[in-house]
N, C-alpha and C positions, 0 to 999 in steps of 0.2 A: 306713741315713745316705747323704744324696746327696753325691758325691766333692768336694773343695774347687772353687771358679771357679778358673780362670787366670784371670791377671791382664787379657786382654784381655776374658775373659766377665766379670772383676768392672768393669771401664769400661764395659762395654755395660748391664750391669745397673742403673749406677748413670746412666749417661744415662735409661733407662727412668723417671726418677722425674721428670724435670726438663717432660714436658708430660703431660697427663692422658691423650691420644688417642695411638691407637699410629700410625694415619693421619690426617692433615690434610692435605689438598691446596691447599695456600699456597703462597708462594714470598716473602714478607714478612721471616721468621725467618730463612730460611738466607741472604737477601739480606744483610741485618743482619751476619750472621756473619759472612759471605764478605768483606764490605767493612771488617770489623774485622782479618783477616786478612790483608790487603794485596791482595785480589783473587785468588787462587789460580787460580782457574776462567777467568781473562783470561790466564795464564801455560803456557796447557798446549799440549802439542806439537798436530798436526792431527789434526779427530776426525772418525771416524765413529760417527753419535748412531742409535740401533737401540731401535723401538717396537714393538708389537703384543701381542696373545693370546697366540698358538702360537709356537714358534720361534725366541722373538729370541736365546736361548742359545744355539741353532746356529748362526742365522748371524755371532753374536760369533765362535764356535769359526773357522767358516771364514775369516772374515776374517784372525783373528789366524793360523792356519794357511797363508795364501798369505802374506801377507806376511811372516811369518818365514820362509817359504822364501826370500822374495825378497829377503833380510839386512836388512829392516828392524828395528827396536829397538821393541817393542811393549807399551804398559800397557795394559791391561785392567781396567774394573768392571762386574761383574757381579753380579746376586742373584736367591734367596736362595742360600747355601752350602749345603751338605750334610751334611759331617761336622767342617771347621776353618771359622772364621771367614775365616782368612787367604785363604780359597779367593775370594774377592769383589772382589780387588787382585792386578793382576799387575804388577810393575814391571820394563819392559823384559825380558819372557819371564820373570819369575820372581817365582812366589809372593813375597809382601811379608812379610818375617820379623816374627819376634813383635817384637822391639825397633824398627825401623822403626816399625808399626804402634801400638805402644805408643804411640811419642813425636808419631805424628802425633793419636791421639786425645789425649793428655796435652795438646798445643798448642792444640787445637781445644776440651776440655774448659777449661782456663786462660782462653782467650779469651772463648768465652762468658760466664763467670762465672755458671753457674747461670742464665742469662737463658733461657727458654720455647722448647725446640727437640725436635724427633721424633727417637728415634734415627737414622731412616735420612736425615734431613737432615744430622745430624752425621757419621753413615759417610761420607755423601756429600763432605761439607768435608773428611774424612779424608783421602780420595781424592784430592783435589783438591789438597791441600799438599801431598802424596809425589807425583803427577803433575809437578806446578810443580818439582820440585825436583830430578828426577829425569831426565836426557836421556831421551827417543825420538824417532821418527820419527812415530808415531801413536798417539792413543789410542783403544780400542774402547769406548764409555760406552752400558751397557745401561738401558733405560728401568725405573724400580722400579716405579710402577705410572700408569698412564695415559698423558700424554703431555705436555699442555700446562702442567699444573700441578703435575708431577712434581719431584723436588728437581734433578734432573739438568738439566732442561729451563735454568736459570739459563748455560749453557754460551753463548758468543759463537755464531756460527753455524758446525756446521761443513761439513767438506769435504764431506758426505753425509751426508743421514739414510734411514735404511731404514726401512721400516712393512712387515712379517710379516703372515701371516695373522688376521683379526680374527674372534672371537669371543665369545658370552656370560659376563664375568667377572666378580668384582668389581661386580657391579650397583648394589652398597651406596652405590658411591662414583663409577664411570662412567656409570650407567643402565642403560634396562630394554629399549633395543633394539640392535644391532650398528652403526645408524647412528649414534645417537647416541656411542658407544663409539668408531668410527671418526674423530669429528670433536674428540674429547677427544685419542685418539693422532695425530693428524696435526699435534696442535697443536706440534708438535715442527718442524715445516716454517718455514723462517725466510726472508727475505730476504738472499740472499747465498749462499744455498745449493744443492744440487742433491738431489734426492729420490728414491729407488727403491720399490719396490712390487711384491711377488709376484703371484699370480694370487689375484683376490679377485672376488666378487659384482661385479656390475653397480651396488648400489644405494652399496657400502661405495665403488670404483672411484670414482666420482661425489663422493663426498664428499671422498677424497685430492685427486681431482684440484682439486677448486674451491676447496679450501685450498692446493694448490699454486700454481696461479691468482693467488688474490688477493695474494698474496705475490710473484709476479713469478718464480716459481722453476719451472724446468723436473723433470719428474716425468719417468722411464723406468720404465713400466709392461710387467708381462709381457703377451705375448700382441699387446703393440700396437709397443712399443719394445725388448723382448727376449724370448725363449725361449728354453725346455731342453727337448730333447728323447731320449728312449731312444735306445741302440745295443747292436746284439750285444757290444760289450767295455767299454761306459759309459754316455755321454751325451755330446750335443753344446749348447754354449752360442753362442746368435748375436744378434746386435746388430749398430751400424750402425758398429763396431770391425773386424766380422769374423768367423769361428767357428773356437771352439775344439772341440779332440778331447779328450774329457778321459773320466779312469777311474770308475767307481762310485763314490760319496762314500762314507768310512768309518763315518759313521753311519748307519744304518740305517732302512729305510722309504723309501715310495715320498714321503711329502711333506718327505724331505730335499734332494731335485731342485728344488724351489722353494726353498728356506732357502740350497742351494748357489747357486743362480742370482741370486738375493736380493744374497749375498754379492758376486758374479762383478762382478754389472751395478754394486754400489756401488764398489768399486776401478777397475773399467773408468772411473767417471766421473770421477774424480779426475785429478790429476794426480802420483801416487803411483810411483815405478820398479817397476812389476811386469811381470817378462819372462812372456811366456808358458808357459815349463815351469816356474813357479811356482804357478802355477791348478794343474795336474797334480798335483806335489807336495803341495801343499795339501788337495786332495780327499783323498790317501791319508792324511794324517798329522794331519787334524782327530782332535779328540776330547774330549767332552762326556760327562759321566759322568749316569746315568740316564737316559739316550734310548737307548733297545731296546739297552741292555748287557746283553751273556752275562755271566752269575756262573760263578763255581767257588768249589770250598772248601766249608765243613761245611754250609750250606744245601742247596747243587747235592748234595753227597754223599748227602743223605735220599733223595733219588728213585733208583729203579733203573737200571743200568749202562745208558749207552747216552741217557739224557734228556737234557732242555736246560732251564735255568732261564735266564729274561731278566726285565732292572727295566727300569721306562721310568717317569718321573715324571708322564704324564699325568692331569689331575686337573680338564679341563674339557669341556662340548661338543665343543669345535674339537679337543681333545688325544683323546678319541672316536672321532671320527671321524677322525683317525690311526690309531688302534690298530684300529679293525673294517678299514680297508684293508689293513694289515699280515696280523693273520686272516686276510682272505682270501685274500691271495697266497701266505702258506704252505701247502705241503704237509701234509695231517693235521691232527687236531686240537690243539686248544690251550685248555688249562685258565689261569682266570686267578683270581689272588688279588687282592681289590680292599680297598684300607682306604682313607678318604678323611678330607680336613678338615673340619667342621662348616663348615657355611653353603656348603658346596657343592651344585651341582645333582647328587645323588647320583644321582636317579630319570631324568633325563635321559641323563649318562653312563649308566647301565646300559643303557639302552632301545636305546642305538647300539651296547652291544657285545655284547650276550648272545645276537641272532640268529646272531653267531660263534664262542662262545665251547662250549666241550664242555661247561663244567662254570664255575661263578661260588662260590668261599668268601669270604665277607666275614670281615676280621680288624681288630682294633684292637689293636696292637702296646704293653704299655707304654711309656710315656716317653713315646709319640707325641703330638705337639703338638696338641692340639683333635682328637683323633680323632671319629670319629663313631663312636657305640657302634655294635656288630656288629648289635644287632634293629635301628636303624633302616636300614642298607646291606639286610638281608633284606627289610625292611619296603618300602622302597625298590626293590626288585629284585620287587616282586609276588609275593614267597615261594618265587621260585627262588633265591636264593643261600643256601648251605649256611654253617653259623657254623664259621669256621675252629678256632678263635677267634683263633689266632693264627698266623704265617706258615710257620711250627714245625709247631704241628699241623695243617694246612692240607696240608703236604708230606706228612707222616706218612701223614695220610688217602688222598691220592693215589696213595701208596705202595704201599699195600696192594695192589692189584691185580697188583704184580707185574712190570708190562709198562713198555718204555719210553713216557713221554710230554714234552710239551713244555708248561709252565708258563710263565705271564707274572705277575710281580707290577707292580700299577700301582696308579693312583688320587690319589697324592700324594706331593708333592716330599719332605714329611717322613717319611713311610712310608722314601722311598728313602733318603733321608739316615741313619736309623736303621738300615737294612740295612748300607749301605756303612761303617758307623761301627762293626759289628761284626764285619766283615771283615778290616780294618784291624785292628781289637783280638787277631783271630786271628792277624793278620801273614799273610792271604792276599791276593794281589793280585788286583783285579777282573780279568776277561779283556779 
């Protein structure tokens, strides 16, 4: 038997029945609900809005860490959650409590009065109700899907909007080319804001720059208006305001330099009171689960002493490129355990990572949301992947050689959430 739903999960389950589609990128339903709620989206603290395919959560984590190091009170709205729903909403530095979240969802549900609304729209409304009623100096808001027609885009012009790397993902909703997807994601750029973007191919940068120009919005782009460069002790960030000499980002992977740079550029473009020391502190203290996260505990203990077990939520071609770069930079071989969600481009993901992996094991965990069957992953690999068929069994297979090894679990945020939830159940803290 399944465990009983928590009161938060029970509310979310009810909301699922108010609209036949999980995703429907339109703003009219939420605009109606927010008007009935007294327009909480117009009473938010100053905002930084973050869109993109990969790196949105990491940019949010860097912005939050820097701002909190500067002594600012920071709200954060991100998605999806990995273990507990409350992870999506942070109020002035603290994850929202069950009581506060339940009360906000209750108000949304009551005012909505069973009218059609998607779950994400209702959750977004609840976040805005909470943000409007709790004092803070900054709100960091991550786009859920796309940009122009994402529920979060009902907010007034933010202090700054940031656009991270763009890759093919959610093509059924956003389009079949990166330029079409870039057009949708750059839709968060509104007159009265400032736009920031990281390293982008020329055709993507042209789309973002064109959107910014059409709204008379200044755009700070990496390589043109700001840049980051590695040093012996970390990295430097440079723009027109000067150079910062910073320690390496706490989040692992060369791609995190770009995300860190986007966060710094966005904050430097605002009038927020951020001392230089806060940027260094933020680099050291930023955390974001399932982004090249080193695991300890029961799963890691399956491997021989001296081994390493890592977890990353990368699940699309852009994420695969970041994984491949990390594997190439690491000394020695790395075995991959891959579990993916249905509808993702599994073949392209595997094509990118296979040349850099010592082995690939395909998995589908019991309870993993919309898990792609193990056989489908093997087929997508051209027969290269071996059946796990679960993470623990794959680790046991790898452990039989009796030698230390490095293993990376990747392919799905839902898989990552299951792994972290099981660690929490065993009262083992992630490294």
